[in-house]
C-alpha positions in Angstrom: 6.1 -4.9 10.7 5.4 -5.7 7.1 5.8 -2.9 4.6 3.3 -2.3 1.8 3.2 0.0 -1.2 -0.2 1.1 -2.2 -1.2 3.0 -5.4 -4.5 4.2 -6.7 -6.5 6.7 -8.5 -9.1 9.2 -7.7 -12.5 8.7 -9.4 -14.3 11.6 -11.1 -16.3 12.1 -8.0 -13.2 12.2 -5.9 -11.5 14.8 -8.0 -14.7 16.9 -8.1 -14.6 16.8 -4.2 -10.9 17.9 -4.2 -11.6 20.8 -6.4 -14.8 21.8 -4.5 -13.2 21.5 -1.1 -9.4 21.2 -1.2 -8.1 19.1 1.8 -5.0 17.5 3.0 -5.5 14.0 2.0 -2.3 12.7 3.8 -4.0 13.6 7.1 -7.2 11.8 6.2 -5.3 8.7 5.1 -3.1 8.7 8.1 -6.1 8.7 10.3 -7.6 5.8 8.5 -4.3 3.8 8.5 -3.8 4.5 12.2 -7.3 3.4 13.0 -6.4 0.1 11.5 -3.3 -0.2 13.6 -0.9 0.7 10.8 1.7 3.5 10.2 1.7 5.7 7.2 5.4 6.2 6.2 4.7 8.2 3.1 1.8 9.6 1.1 2.7 11.1 -2.3 0.7 12.5 -5.1 2.0 11.1 -8.4 1.7 11.6 -12.1 1.4 8.9 -14.6 -0.5 5.7 -14.1 -1.4 6.3 -10.5 -2.7 9.5 -8.7 -1.1 8.6 -5.3 1.4 6.3 -3.7 1.4 5.3 -0.1 4.0 3.4 2.0 2.4 1.7 5.0 3.7 -0.4 7.8 1.4 -2.9 9.4 1.7 -6.1 11.4 -2.0 -6.9 10.7 -2.5 -7.4 7.0 -6.3 -8.1 7.4 -6.7 -4.8 9.3 -4.7 -2.9 6.7 -6.8 -4.4 3.9 -10.0 -3.4 5.9 -8.8 0.2 5.8 -8.3 0.0 2.0 -11.9 -1.4 1.7 -13.2 1.6 3.6 -11.4 3.9 1.2 -12.6 2.0 -1.8 -16.2 1.9 -0.6 -16.2 5.8 -0.4 -16.4 5.9 -4.2 -13.6 8.5 -4.3 -10.8 6.2 -5.2 -10.3 3.2 -7.5 -7.7 0.9 -8.9 -6.1 0.3 -5.5 -3.1 -1.9 -5.8 -1.2 -3.3 -2.8 2.2 -5.0 -2.9 4.4 -6.1 -0.1 7.8 -4.5 0.0 11.1 -5.7 1.5 14.1 -3.8 2.8 17.5 -4.7 1.4 18.3 -6.5 4.6 15.2 -8.7 4.4 15.8 -9.5 0.7 19.4 -10.5 1.5 18.1 -12.8 4.2 15.7 -14.3 1.7 18.6 -14.9 -0.7 20.6 -16.7 2.0 17.7 -18.9 2.9 17.1 -19.7 -0.8 20.7 -20.8 -1.0 20.2 -23.3 1.9 17.0 -24.8 0.4 17.8 -24.8 -3.3 19.1 -28.4 -3.3 15.5 -29.5 -2.4 14.0 -28.2 -5.6 14.1 -29.8 -9.1 13.0 -27.7 -12.0 10.5 -29.2 -14.4 11.9 -31.1 -17.4 
């Protein structure tokens, strides 16, 4: 399964909802990710540029992005950013493959 790191922010309306009716957002997010066929590995509230950080596994990128569209369409979150992450083992394999194909590339100039 591919691994994704997703960050985002709560909108003013989202924060108002959190204050008015506190809820476990990890449970709500887990339900949404699982409905899309993914697995929520971590859901963390953060300080700084983003309000939350999620680590999600999914073998269906389109379904995972569909779940994020649902969350974004709610109006309670914004600035959703998704990047694919790689384990050390996966990155080592990429380095080895790069070594085998490097001779086929010529840099500009």
